[in-house]
VOVO-613988 format. One record per residue: residue number from 1; z, y, x of N, C-alpha, C in turn. Coordinates in Angstrom, 3 decimals. Atoms other than C-alpha are relative to their C-alpha. Layout:
N
NUM, Z, Y, X, Z, Y, X, Z, Y, X $
...
This chain:
161
1, -1.722, 0.876, -0.450, -25.393, -37.791, -9.579, 0.945, 0.071, -1.213 $
2, -0.885, -0.231, 1.271, -22.814, -38.405, -12.228, 1.026, 0.668, 0.650 $
3, -1.261, -0.499, -0.183, -19.942, -36.588, -13.119, 1.019, -0.342, -0.497 $
4, -1.111, 1.009, 0.489, -17.211, -38.205, -12.721, 1.020, 0.886, -0.833 $
5, -1.045, -0.388, 1.295, -14.619, -35.773, -14.725, -0.584, 0.202, -0.826 $
6, 0.780, -0.076, 1.847, -17.236, -35.328, -17.357, 0.212, -1.711, -0.149 $
7, -0.019, 1.255, 1.011, -17.124, -39.201, -17.801, 1.248, -0.564, -0.111 $
8, -1.222, 0.530, -0.010, -13.495, -39.900, -17.208, 0.728, 0.394, -1.090 $
9, -0.504, -0.464, 1.412, -12.965, -37.619, -20.624, 1.585, 0.533, 0.313 $
10, -1.130, -0.614, 0.277, -9.011, -36.818, -21.222, 0.395, -0.995, 1.559 $
11, -0.653, 0.959, -0.729, -8.293, -39.981, -18.171, 0.424, 1.373, 1.412 $
12, -0.111, -1.029, -1.391, -9.205, -36.389, -15.644, 0.134, 1.443, -0.443 $
13, -0.327, -0.515, 0.243, -8.048, -33.854, -17.528, 0.674, 1.306, 0.516 $
14, -0.289, -1.042, -1.081, -6.202, -31.844, -14.798, -1.298, 0.358, 0.954 $
15, 1.659, -0.199, -0.840, -9.545, -31.966, -12.577, -0.890, 0.899, -0.946 $
16, 0.934, -0.543, 0.547, -11.151, -30.934, -15.624, 0.251, 1.506, 0.062 $
17, -0.239, -1.422, 0.288, -9.246, -27.976, -16.655, 0.365, 1.265, 1.706 $
18, 0.486, -0.828, -0.792, -9.099, -26.566, -12.794, -1.417, 0.417, 0.146 $
19, 1.164, -0.306, 0.119, -12.686, -26.985, -12.723, -0.208, 1.022, -0.707 $
20, 1.095, -1.362, 0.946, -13.267, -24.374, -15.774, 0.965, 0.709, 0.756 $
21, -0.845, -1.686, -0.955, -10.456, -21.857, -14.030, -0.427, -0.185, 0.688 $
22, 0.230, -0.198, -0.965, -11.721, -22.464, -11.122, -1.923, 1.312, -0.463 $
23, 1.463, -0.746, -0.058, -15.324, -21.209, -12.253, 0.168, 1.114, -1.016 $
24, -0.261, -1.191, 0.612, -13.696, -18.506, -14.709, -0.096, 1.045, 0.459 $
25, -0.944, -0.853, -1.079, -11.850, -17.194, -11.822, -1.326, 0.717, 0.748 $
26, 1.067, 0.129, -0.622, -15.136, -17.167, -9.656, -0.876, 1.360, -0.745 $
27, 1.069, -1.073, 0.703, -17.363, -15.192, -12.422, 1.296, 1.265, -0.423 $
28, -0.215, -1.555, 0.489, -14.740, -12.614, -12.896, -0.176, 0.400, 1.506 $
29, -0.121, -0.529, -1.221, -14.211, -11.958, -9.027, -1.596, 0.598, 0.447 $
30, 1.479, -0.450, 0.175, -18.469, -11.498, -9.187, 0.225, 1.211, -0.405 $
31, 0.146, -1.130, 1.076, -17.945, -9.177, -12.177, 0.788, 1.182, 0.998 $
32, -0.452, -1.671, -0.484, -15.373, -6.543, -10.125, -0.462, -0.213, 1.408 $
33, 0.576, -0.082, -1.324, -17.238, -7.218, -6.861, -1.101, 0.683, -0.244 $
34, 0.719, -0.885, 0.289, -20.156, -5.953, -8.442, -0.027, 1.131, -0.733 $
35, -0.234, -1.278, 0.721, -18.430, -3.352, -10.368, 0.263, 1.000, 1.339 $
36, -0.865, -0.564, -0.823, -17.005, -2.460, -6.582, 1.499, 0.317, 0.056 $
37, -1.231, -0.203, 0.065, -13.760, -2.975, -7.474, 0.681, -1.411, 0.798 $
38, -1.138, 0.552, -0.456, -11.100, -4.586, -5.372, 1.333, -1.087, -0.946 $
39, -1.381, 0.312, 0.198, -9.050, -6.797, -7.378, -0.483, -1.460, -0.388 $
40, -0.103, 1.295, -0.142, -8.169, -10.482, -7.400, 0.389, -0.427, -1.291 $
41, -0.363, 0.886, 1.595, -7.981, -12.600, -10.916, 1.287, -0.532, 0.261 $
42, -1.248, 0.418, -0.389, -4.936, -13.639, -9.965, 1.241, 1.385, -0.432 $
43, -0.513, -0.498, 0.149, -3.845, -10.782, -10.229, 0.791, 0.853, -1.589 $
44, 0.197, -0.546, 1.233, -4.203, -9.464, -13.618, 0.907, -0.486, -0.996 $
45, -1.184, 0.411, 1.107, -1.404, -11.304, -15.667, 1.557, 1.128, 0.301 $
46, -1.445, -0.625, -0.656, 1.335, -9.333, -13.472, -0.282, 1.694, -0.260 $
47, 0.549, -1.205, 0.447, -0.736, -6.048, -13.799, 0.000, 0.173, -1.412 $
48, 0.712, -0.037, 1.273, -2.037, -6.256, -17.333, 2.230, 0.496, -0.783 $
49, -1.570, -0.223, 0.724, 2.243, -6.902, -18.384, 0.487, 1.369, 0.329 $
50, -0.769, -1.183, -0.184, 3.265, -3.877, -16.428, -0.474, 1.142, -0.475 $
51, 0.983, -1.103, 0.582, 0.366, -1.809, -17.514, 0.566, 0.317, -1.530 $
52, -0.175, -0.248, 1.528, 1.413, -2.305, -20.981, 1.384, -0.146, -0.435 $
53, -1.571, -0.078, -0.162, 5.309, -2.918, -20.474, 1.238, 0.961, 0.566 $
54, -0.978, -0.318, -0.910, 6.600, -0.876, -17.891, 0.888, -0.831, 1.126 $
55, -0.920, 1.084, -1.152, 8.697, -1.629, -14.695, 0.461, -1.156, -1.052 $
56, -0.625, 1.550, -0.197, 9.341, -5.856, -15.031, 1.109, -0.467, 0.891 $
57, -0.466, 0.650, -1.285, 12.034, -7.796, -13.135, -1.078, -1.276, 0.177 $
58, 0.800, 0.785, -0.454, 10.284, -10.588, -11.507, 0.279, -1.762, -1.164 $
59, -0.551, 0.966, 1.008, 12.066, -13.082, -14.169, -0.618, 0.384, -1.335 $
60, 0.543, -0.495, 0.847, 11.044, -10.893, -16.811, -1.515, -0.568, -0.360 $
61, 1.717, 0.134, -0.134, 6.898, -11.250, -15.879, 0.038, -1.709, -0.040 $
62, 0.175, 1.656, 0.339, 7.493, -14.899, -15.597, 0.617, -0.950, -1.018 $
63, 0.406, -0.044, 1.552, 8.562, -15.320, -19.012, -0.821, 0.322, -0.877 $
64, 1.340, -0.697, 0.332, 6.198, -13.020, -19.757, -1.447, -1.099, -0.338 $
65, 1.271, 1.061, -0.403, 3.471, -15.217, -18.475, 0.127, -1.108, -0.123 $
66, -0.743, 1.696, 0.096, 5.177, -18.771, -18.790, -0.918, -0.720, 1.292 $
67, -0.093, 0.407, -1.266, 4.791, -19.077, -15.026, 1.409, -0.411, 0.838 $
68, -1.685, 0.357, -0.358, 7.535, -20.027, -12.688, -0.276, 1.516, 1.188 $
69, -0.437, -1.063, -0.700, 8.960, -17.374, -10.714, -0.068, 0.256, 1.217 $
70, 0.651, 0.098, -1.266, 7.701, -18.520, -7.406, -1.635, 0.341, 0.153 $
71, 1.370, -0.965, 0.179, 4.323, -17.205, -8.660, 0.113, 0.997, -0.043 $
72, 0.469, -1.139, 0.144, 4.896, -14.619, -9.596, 0.939, 0.911, 1.190 $
73, -0.513, -0.589, -0.992, 7.179, -13.736, -6.491, -1.349, -0.103, 0.906 $
74, 0.884, -0.204, -0.858, 4.184, -14.113, -4.372, -1.157, 0.680, -0.575 $
75, 0.435, -1.075, 0.816, 1.731, -12.533, -6.965, -0.042, 1.425, 0.793 $
76, -0.665, -1.661, -0.927, 3.966, -9.165, -5.891, -0.145, -0.211, 1.098 $
77, -0.220, -0.063, -2.013, 4.188, -9.842, -2.073, -1.822, 0.382, -0.289 $
78, 1.334, -0.033, 0.246, 0.077, -9.954, -2.876, -0.123, 1.535, 0.107 $
79, -0.135, -1.535, 0.519, -0.031, -6.746, -4.819, 0.812, 1.151, 0.871 $
80, -0.453, -0.415, -0.813, 2.454, -5.327, -2.629, -0.774, 0.765, 0.927 $
81, 0.810, -0.120, -1.563, 0.353, -5.363, 0.265, -1.222, 1.052, -0.485 $
82, 1.173, -0.475, 0.610, -2.682, -4.176, -1.662, -0.007, 1.523, -0.340 $
83, -0.356, -1.680, 0.552, -0.964, -0.845, -2.876, 0.697, 0.229, -1.118 $
84, 0.305, -0.044, 1.399, -0.759, -1.755, -6.538, 1.230, 0.425, -0.743 $
85, -0.956, 0.307, 0.736, 2.484, -2.847, -7.387, 1.454, 1.389, 0.853 $
86, -0.880, -0.488, -0.667, 6.042, -0.954, -6.007, 1.199, -1.328, -0.605 $
87, -0.784, 1.485, 0.092, 9.516, -3.513, -5.904, 0.887, 0.562, 0.134 $
88, -1.748, -0.377, -0.491, 13.068, -2.527, -5.503, 0.590, -0.776, -1.041 $
89, -1.078, 0.893, 0.534, 16.155, -4.269, -6.428, 0.893, 0.524, -1.330 $
90, -0.191, 0.362, 1.182, 17.054, -4.440, -9.769, 1.648, 1.375, -0.547 $
91, -1.147, -1.125, 0.139, 19.989, -1.322, -10.725, 1.169, -1.023, -0.541 $
92, -1.335, 0.991, 1.259, 22.129, -4.321, -13.097, 0.149, -0.959, 0.901 $
93, 0.587, 1.339, -0.693, 21.391, -6.988, -10.172, -0.733, -0.244, 0.947 $
94, 0.076, -0.188, -1.204, 21.302, -6.733, -6.522, -1.866, -1.287, 0.120 $
95, 0.440, 1.016, -0.110, 19.556, -9.877, -6.920, -1.630, -0.055, -0.077 $
96, 1.328, 0.560, 0.971, 16.813, -9.447, -9.042, -1.019, 1.265, 0.728 $
97, 0.947, -0.805, -0.533, 13.656, -7.459, -7.688, -0.658, 0.324, -1.903 $
98, 0.532, -0.624, 0.950, 11.966, -4.584, -10.382, -1.544, -0.064, 0.635 $
99, 1.102, 0.534, -0.702, 8.511, -4.813, -10.097, -0.647, 1.612, -1.375 $
100, 0.945, -0.941, 0.673, 5.975, -1.429, -11.402, -1.322, 0.732, 0.755 $
101, 1.716, -0.509, -0.208, 2.589, -0.161, -11.116, 0.652, 1.328, 0.713 $
102, 0.343, -1.381, -0.846, 2.200, 2.314, -8.189, -0.803, 0.827, -0.240 $
103, 0.936, -0.906, -0.148, 0.226, 5.571, -8.084, -1.757, -0.456, -0.479 $
104, 1.286, 0.118, -0.059, -2.631, 3.567, -7.181, -0.677, -1.135, -1.020 $
105, 0.219, 1.180, 0.940, -2.246, 0.697, -9.293, -0.283, 0.339, -2.119 $
106, 0.053, -0.913, 1.023, -2.263, 3.035, -12.372, -2.139, 0.637, 0.195 $
107, 1.411, -0.442, 0.304, -5.746, 4.436, -11.753, -0.611, -1.449, 0.416 $
108, 0.608, 1.028, 0.174, -6.709, 1.132, -10.733, -0.046, -0.354, -1.357 $
109, -0.050, 0.545, 1.782, -5.969, 0.062, -14.399, -0.702, 0.366, -0.830 $
110, 0.645, -0.310, 0.571, -7.427, 3.064, -16.077, -1.417, -0.779, 0.495 $
111, 1.369, 0.375, -0.405, -10.727, 1.947, -14.251, 0.031, -1.319, -0.686 $
112, 0.431, 1.790, 0.194, -10.487, -1.594, -15.248, 0.119, -0.580, -1.654 $
113, -0.294, 0.133, 1.645, -9.444, -0.784, -19.012, -1.566, -0.708, -0.286 $
114, 0.854, 0.310, 1.104, -12.791, -0.820, -20.462, -1.008, -1.635, 0.732 $
115, 0.614, 1.814, -0.252, -13.899, -4.173, -18.200, 0.451, -1.094, -0.333 $
116, -0.711, 1.530, -0.269, -11.061, -6.130, -19.034, -0.473, -0.179, -1.533 $
117, -0.267, 0.303, 1.683, -11.967, -5.211, -23.189, -1.702, -0.776, 0.170 $
118, 1.660, 1.103, -0.142, -16.002, -6.865, -21.773, 0.755, -0.974, 0.321 $
119, -0.640, 1.114, -0.409, -13.732, -9.660, -20.644, 0.667, -0.914, -1.027 $
120, -0.167, 0.018, 1.489, -12.182, -9.888, -23.888, -0.565, -0.231, -1.052 $
121, 0.946, 0.356, 1.236, -15.012, -9.701, -25.924, -0.846, -1.234, 0.220 $
122, 0.625, 1.414, -0.149, -16.887, -12.184, -23.718, 0.645, -0.972, -0.011 $
123, -0.944, 0.628, 0.734, -13.903, -14.463, -23.881, 0.068, -0.462, -1.132 $
124, 0.227, 0.490, 1.348, -14.000, -14.430, -27.559, -1.420, -0.543, -0.525 $
125, 1.332, 0.219, 0.013, -17.527, -15.057, -27.573, -0.010, -1.307, 0.567 $
126, 0.152, 1.417, -0.338, -17.503, -18.210, -25.391, 0.769, -0.269, -0.346 $
127, -0.765, 1.359, 0.965, -14.236, -19.841, -27.407, -0.553, -0.164, -1.182 $
128, 0.461, 0.840, 1.011, -16.071, -19.633, -30.100, -1.517, -0.905, -0.180 $
129, 1.117, 0.999, -0.364, -19.197, -20.888, -29.004, 0.494, -1.407, 0.464 $
130, -0.710, 1.818, -0.393, -17.154, -24.125, -27.454, 0.696, -0.348, -1.324 $
131, -0.977, 0.820, 0.879, -15.125, -24.510, -30.998, 0.789, 0.160, 0.113 $
132, -1.281, -0.555, 0.357, -12.519, -22.447, -30.937, 1.150, -1.295, 0.968 $
133, -0.845, 1.212, -0.712, -11.100, -24.491, -27.618, 1.262, 0.713, 0.032 $
134, -1.541, -0.714, -0.288, -7.885, -21.931, -27.255, 0.607, -0.524, -1.228 $
135, -0.733, 1.097, 1.163, -6.986, -23.786, -30.613, 0.256, -1.209, 0.820 $
136, 0.447, 1.568, -0.211, -7.444, -27.589, -29.054, 0.923, 0.810, 1.299 $
137, -1.068, 0.287, -1.689, -5.506, -26.121, -25.412, 1.673, 0.254, -0.656 $
138, -1.571, -0.008, 0.677, -2.258, -24.426, -28.028, 0.245, -1.740, -0.288 $
139, -1.012, 1.544, 0.250, -1.800, -28.078, -29.579, -0.096, -1.152, 1.401 $
140, -0.445, 0.606, -1.392, -2.026, -29.515, -25.781, 0.986, 0.669, 0.368 $
141, -1.142, -0.432, -0.561, 0.399, -26.969, -24.591, 1.406, -1.076, -0.727 $
142, -0.948, 0.961, 1.169, 2.761, -28.343, -27.957, 0.421, -1.320, 0.502 $
143, -0.069, 1.301, 0.111, 1.820, -31.876, -27.515, 0.474, -0.173, 1.598 $
144, -0.406, -0.565, -1.516, 3.034, -31.031, -23.399, 1.252, 0.363, -0.328 $
145, -1.270, -0.432, 0.533, 6.300, -29.849, -25.030, 0.646, -0.550, -0.535 $
146, -1.427, 1.661, 0.308, 7.528, -32.730, -26.771, 0.261, -0.425, 0.790 $
147, -0.011, 0.873, -1.057, 6.689, -34.682, -24.187, -0.867, -0.152, 1.359 $
148, 0.956, -0.742, -0.848, 5.643, -33.819, -20.721, -0.693, -1.561, 0.520 $
149, 0.641, 0.704, -0.378, 3.090, -35.907, -18.999, 1.054, -0.837, 0.776 $
150, -0.766, 1.098, -0.395, 5.592, -37.508, -16.711, 0.709, -0.599, -0.772 $
151, -0.612, 1.012, 0.481, 7.379, -38.808, -19.209, -0.452, -1.058, -0.734 $
152, 0.983, 0.333, 0.472, 4.626, -40.183, -21.252, -0.563, -1.016, 0.673 $
153, 0.778, 0.642, -0.767, 3.659, -41.578, -17.946, 1.553, -1.350, 0.346 $
154, -0.894, 0.740, -0.294, 6.983, -43.101, -17.412, 0.630, -0.862, -0.931 $
155, -0.554, 0.607, 1.345, 7.644, -44.383, -20.889, -1.509, -1.423, 0.618 $
156, 0.934, 1.292, 0.110, 4.158, -46.741, -19.997, 0.435, -0.731, 0.862 $
157, 0.060, 0.821, -1.012, 5.262, -48.245, -16.787, 1.369, -0.511, 0.049 $
158, -1.785, -0.167, -0.123, 9.046, -47.983, -17.750, 0.800, 0.314, 0.687 $
159, -1.198, -0.608, -1.351, 10.648, -46.014, -15.133, 1.283, 0.810, -1.112 $
160, -0.844, -0.396, 0.771, 13.560, -44.429, -16.314, 0.500, 1.314, 1.595 $
161, -0.623, -1.068, -0.694, 14.897, -41.159, -13.897, 1.559, -0.744, 0.133 $
């Protein structure tokens, strides 16, 4: 059977990235489960930032991770439910929430650090084997920062907002 996504090359860029992301996340989930750890890969960015930097606001986390405020808020809710982070109103601005690792979160991070080191090394080796694909992804991000996909398509079809 033909692989449509592979055949379409650049035209299926989004599908290719989603497929790779799903494969990486699935493997990470399998490793966490094999180690007897209840940890969701989507939690990594927030948990890692809090372990490195201490308490941070949702806005600060979103900026540090380059993701939306809504995405961080959704992760926050999941992490609070799991008992891994604590959330409280910011002292300077009650509309903002400040997140911090709970004691359970700190214990989990201590258990995860050696595993995360293995993840880092495996990712470096995979990137090298694949020809430094992270550099190509950085160039892709820069190209999109210069002109969004929306703007590129709108220019091709002669559409103006």
